[in-house]
C-alpha positions as CSV (number, residue, x, y, z in Angstrom):
1,X,92.1,54.9,68.7
2,X,94.6,57.3,70.2
3,X,98.3,56.5,69.7
4,X,99.8,59.1,72.0
5,X,99.4,60.5,75.5
6,X,98.9,64.2,75.0
7,X,99.7,66.5,78.0
8,X,96.7,68.8,78.6
9,X,97.7,72.1,80.3
10,X,95.0,74.2,81.9
11,X,95.0,77.9,81.2
12,X,97.0,79.9,83.7
13,X,95.4,82.5,85.9
14,X,98.3,84.9,85.3
15,X,98.5,85.9,81.6
16,X,101.5,87.2,79.6
17,X,101.2,90.1,77.2
18,X,103.7,91.9,75.0
19,X,104.2,94.4,77.8
20,X,105.1,91.7,80.4
21,X,108.8,91.9,81.5
22,X,110.2,88.4,81.7
23,X,113.4,87.0,83.1
24,X,114.3,83.6,81.7
25,X,116.9,81.7,83.9
26,X,118.3,78.3,84.2
27,X,119.3,75.4,81.9
28,X,119.9,75.5,78.2
29,X,116.1,75.1,77.7
30,X,115.8,78.6,79.3
31,X,117.8,79.7,76.3
32,X,115.4,78.0,74.0
33,X,112.3,79.6,75.5
34,X,114.0,82.9,75.9
35,X,115.1,83.0,72.3
36,X,111.5,82.3,71.2
37,X,110.3,85.1,73.4
38,X,112.9,87.5,71.9
39,X,112.0,86.5,68.4
40,X,108.4,87.3,69.1
41,X,109.3,90.8,70.5
42,X,108.7,90.2,74.2
43,X,110.5,92.2,76.8
44,X,112.8,89.5,78.0
45,X,116.3,89.0,79.6
46,X,117.7,85.5,78.8
47,X,120.3,83.8,81.1
48,X,122.5,86.8,81.8
49,X,124.7,84.5,84.0
50,X,125.0,81.9,81.2
51,X,123.4,78.5,81.5
52,X,123.0,77.5,85.2
53,X,121.6,74.1,85.9
54,X,120.9,73.9,89.6
55,X,118.5,76.0,91.8
56,X,121.0,76.6,94.6
57,X,123.4,78.5,92.3
58,X,120.5,80.5,90.7
59,X,119.3,81.5,94.1
60,X,122.9,82.6,95.1
61,X,123.3,84.8,92.0
62,X,119.9,86.5,92.4
63,X,120.7,87.1,96.1
64,X,123.9,88.8,95.1
65,X,122.2,90.9,92.5
66,X,119.4,92.1,94.7
67,X,121.6,92.8,97.7
68,X,124.2,94.6,95.5
69,X,126.9,92.3,96.7
70,X,130.0,91.1,94.8
71,X,130.4,87.4,94.1
72,X,132.8,85.6,96.5
73,X,136.5,86.3,95.8
74,X,137.6,82.8,96.7
75,X,135.6,81.4,93.8
76,X,137.7,83.1,91.1
77,X,139.6,80.6,89.0
78,X,142.4,81.1,86.5
79,X,142.8,78.5,83.7
80,X,145.0,78.9,80.6
81,X,145.5,82.6,81.0
82,X,141.8,83.3,81.5
83,X,139.8,84.1,84.6
84,X,136.5,82.5,85.5
85,X,134.1,82.5,88.4
86,X,132.7,79.2,89.8
87,X,129.3,80.9,90.3
88,X,129.0,81.7,86.6
89,X,129.0,79.9,83.2
90,X,132.3,79.6,81.4
91,X,131.1,82.1,78.7
92,X,131.6,84.9,81.2
93,X,135.4,85.1,81.1
94,X,138.1,87.8,81.3
95,X,141.9,88.2,80.8
96,X,142.5,89.4,84.3
97,X,140.8,89.0,87.7
98,X,140.1,92.7,87.9
99,X,138.5,92.7,84.5
100,X,136.3,89.8,85.6
101,X,135.3,91.5,88.8
102,X,134.3,94.6,86.9
103,X,132.4,92.6,84.3
104,X,130.6,90.7,87.1
105,X,129.7,93.9,89.0
106,X,128.1,95.4,85.9
107,X,126.3,92.2,85.1
108,X,124.8,91.9,88.6
109,X,123.7,95.6,88.5
110,X,122.0,95.0,85.1
111,X,120.1,92.0,86.4
112,X,119.1,93.9,89.6
113,X,117.6,96.7,87.4
114,X,115.7,94.2,85.2
115,X,114.3,92.3,88.2
116,X,113.1,95.5,89.8
117,X,110.6,95.8,87.0
118,X,110.1,92.2,86.1
119,X,106.6,90.6,86.0
120,X,107.5,87.0,85.4
121,X,110.5,84.7,86.2
122,X,110.6,81.7,83.9
123,X,112.8,79.3,85.8
124,X,114.0,76.1,84.1
125,X,115.8,73.6,86.4
126,X,118.2,71.2,84.8
127,X,119.5,68.9,87.5
128,X,119.5,68.2,91.2
129,X,123.1,67.1,91.1
130,X,125.5,69.7,92.3
131,X,129.3,70.0,92.7
132,X,130.8,71.4,95.9
133,X,134.2,73.0,96.0
134,X,136.0,71.1,98.8
135,X,138.2,74.0,99.8
136,X,135.2,76.3,100.6
137,X,132.4,73.7,101.0
138,X,130.5,75.8,98.5
139,X,128.1,74.6,95.8
140,X,129.3,75.9,92.4
141,X,127.5,76.6,89.2
142,X,130.3,75.5,86.9
143,X,133.6,73.6,87.4
144,X,135.3,75.2,84.4
145,X,137.3,72.0,83.7
146,X,139.2,72.3,87.0
147,X,140.6,69.0,88.3
148,X,137.8,66.7,89.5
149,X,139.7,66.2,92.8
150,X,138.8,69.7,93.8
151,X,135.1,68.9,94.0
152,X,132.6,66.5,95.6
153,X,129.4,65.6,93.8
154,X,126.1,65.3,95.6
155,X,122.4,65.0,95.0
156,X,120.2,67.7,96.5
157,X,117.3,66.4,98.5
158,X,113.7,67.3,97.8
159,X,113.7,69.4,100.9
160,X,116.9,71.3,99.9
161,X,115.6,71.9,96.4
162,X,112.2,73.0,97.6
163,X,113.8,75.4,100.1
164,X,116.0,76.9,97.3
165,X,113.0,77.5,95.1
166,X,110.8,78.9,97.9
167,X,113.7,81.1,99.1
168,X,114.0,82.5,95.6
169,X,110.3,83.1,95.5
170,X,110.3,85.0,98.8
171,X,113.3,87.0,97.8
172,X,111.7,88.2,94.6
173,X,108.4,89.0,96.4
174,X,110.3,91.5,98.7
175,X,111.0,93.7,95.7
176,X,108.2,92.7,93.3
177,X,105.2,91.6,95.2
178,X,103.2,90.8,92.1
179,X,105.8,88.8,90.3
180,X,104.8,85.4,89.0
181,X,107.2,82.5,88.8
182,X,106.8,79.8,86.1
183,X,108.7,76.7,87.1
184,X,109.7,74.1,84.5
185,X,112.1,71.2,84.2
186,X,114.4,70.9,81.3
187,X,113.4,68.1,78.9
188,X,117.1,67.5,78.1
189,X,118.4,64.4,79.9
190,X,121.7,64.7,81.7
191,X,123.1,61.3,80.7
192,X,126.6,62.2,81.8
193,X,125.3,61.5,85.3
194,X,124.0,58.1,84.1
195,X,120.5,57.4,82.8
196,X,119.2,55.9,86.1
197,X,120.8,58.8,88.0
198,X,119.3,61.3,85.6
199,X,115.8,59.9,86.4
200,X,116.5,60.3,90.1
201,X,117.7,63.9,89.6
202,X,114.6,64.8,87.5
203,X,112.4,63.1,90.1
204,X,113.8,65.3,92.9
205,X,113.2,68.4,90.8
206,X,109.7,67.4,89.9
207,X,108.7,66.7,93.5
208,X,110.3,69.9,94.6
209,X,108.4,71.9,92.0
210,X,105.2,70.3,93.3
211,X,106.0,71.1,96.9
212,X,107.0,74.7,96.0
213,X,103.7,75.1,94.1
214,X,101.8,74.2,97.3
215,X,103.8,76.7,99.4
216,X,104.0,79.6,97.0
217,X,100.7,81.1,95.7
218,X,102.1,83.0,92.7
219,X,104.1,80.0,91.4
220,X,102.9,77.6,88.7
221,X,104.5,74.6,87.0
222,X,104.7,74.3,83.2
223,X,105.3,70.7,82.1
224,X,107.9,71.0,79.4
225,X,109.6,67.8,80.7
226,X,106.3,65.8,80.5
227,X,105.5,67.2,77.1
228,X,108.8,65.8,75.8
229,X,109.1,62.5,77.7
230,X,105.4,61.5,77.8
231,X,103.9,63.1,74.7
232,X,106.8,63.4,72.2
233,X,108.4,60.2,73.2
234,X,109.4,59.1,69.7
235,X,113.1,59.6,68.8
236,X,112.2,61.5,65.7
237,X,111.6,64.5,68.0
238,X,115.2,64.3,69.2
239,X,118.4,65.8,67.6
240,X,121.3,63.5,66.6
241,X,122.6,63.3,70.1
242,X,119.2,61.7,71.1
243,X,119.1,64.1,74.1
244,X,118.0,67.5,72.9
245,X,114.6,68.3,71.4
246,X,114.4,69.1,67.7
247,X,113.1,72.4,66.5
248,X,109.8,70.7,65.8
249,X,109.6,69.5,69.4
250,X,110.6,73.0,70.7
251,X,107.9,74.5,68.6
252,X,105.3,72.1,70.0
253,X,106.3,72.9,73.6
254,X,106.3,76.6,72.8
255,X,102.8,76.4,71.4
256,X,101.7,74.6,74.6
257,X,103.2,77.5,76.6
258,X,101.5,80.1,74.4
259,X,98.1,78.4,74.8
260,X,98.4,78.2,78.6
261,X,100.0,81.6,79.5
262,X,99.4,84.2,76.7
263,X,96.5,86.7,76.6
264,X,94.2,86.3,73.6
265,X,95.4,89.6,72.1
266,X,99.0,88.4,72.4
267,X,98.1,85.1,70.7
268,X,96.6,87.1,67.8
269,X,99.7,89.2,67.5
270,X,101.9,86.0,67.5
271,X,100.0,84.7,64.5
272,X,100.4,88.0,62.6
273,X,104.1,88.2,63.5
274,X,104.7,84.7,62.3
275,X,103.2,85.5,58.9
276,X,105.4,88.6,58.7
277,X,108.6,86.8,59.7
278,X,107.9,84.0,57.2
279,X,107.4,86.6,54.5
280,X,110.7,88.3,55.4
281,X,112.5,85.0,55.3
282,X,111.3,84.3,51.8
283,X,114.0,84.2,49.2
284,X,112.7,85.2,45.7
285,X,113.8,83.8,42.4
286,X,113.3,87.2,40.8
287,X,113.7,90.0,43.3
288,X,113.1,92.7,40.7
289,X,109.8,91.3,39.5
290,X,106.5,93.3,39.9
291,X,105.0,90.4,41.9
292,X,107.9,90.4,44.4
293,X,107.8,94.2,44.8
294,X,104.1,94.1,45.5
295,X,104.8,91.3,48.1
296,X,107.5,93.5,49.8
297,X,105.1,96.5,49.9
298,X,102.4,94.4,51.4
299,X,104.8,93.1,54.0
300,X,105.8,96.6,54.9
301,X,102.2,97.6,55.4
302,X,101.8,94.7,57.8
303,X,104.9,95.9,59.7
304,X,103.5,99.4,59.9
305,X,100.3,98.0,61.5
306,X,102.2,95.9,64.0
307,X,104.5,98.8,65.2
308,X,101.5,99.9,67.3
309,X,102.3,96.9,69.5
310,X,106.1,96.4,69.2
311,X,109.3,98.0,67.9
312,X,109.8,96.9,64.3
313,X,112.2,99.7,63.2
314,X,114.9,97.2,62.1
315,X,112.5,95.1,60.1
316,X,111.0,98.2,58.4
317,X,114.4,99.4,57.5
318,X,115.3,96.1,56.0
319,X,112.1,95.8,53.9
320,X,112.4,99.5,52.8
321,X,116.0,99.0,51.6
322,X,114.9,96.0,49.6
323,X,112.2,98.0,47.9
324,X,114.7,100.9,47.2
325,X,117.3,98.5,45.8
326,X,114.9,97.3,43.2
327,X,114.6,100.7,41.6
């Protein structure tokens, strides 16, 4: 008998290699996937605007970057001697408005340069609920703890969400015709909206992803949400807040992603790299022992072999220093 409902993901037509340039954008789960890509030596930029949950705000930011436009002045916000922008996450902050303008300008330019050579956009949507600044009637990415009375909350429709995703797709295709978008929905539940409301929100996102997939040929859906909610439904796969996936759950979803999207040669590299990183994380009881020194030299040899594929200068320096310090 089977005691779980496993999500089977067919192999993707577009494959990812170590040379694929990837932009990971969206919710905090975009950070999770991006961090794993970084750890495994992929060419990736991870949430340069900070965590952004809704597709309308993501579209607005990429439009500004590609068109080389500044973010709207009227969305600057000062709070407790610090300046924020309603289109950006609160981690992007400055002491003065001019400093924030300059920081934002450089950030948008950096993102534009990366997009110009990007092969894949990994887009993780978190919620279909948005907050609109009443004064400008503008959807914002972050309220920055401003008074709630300044905003109205609304639920995007399936049509609005689909249009935002498709507009983003068409925008990117104008500068990168071969770019592939991988859409996913964050498996983290937004219970601050309410559990029933969260289900409505995720449902809107899921239907919009389906509709966008029908309209956009080079767009696929990766079911991270379904892997968590339908496959790993036991609470042992959740952190103490009972909302975020544990590291085990993240690893499981990552393995599903690798199986579906990675080239065979890349999968083989990932196995080799995992063994090397585990070896480097090993803490010996007797660092000066002959056995451990032989272990370090063997690890260094593996790194030398892998530098054909990726840059391992920092790792080689670390291992070499450990070997030298033993003499």
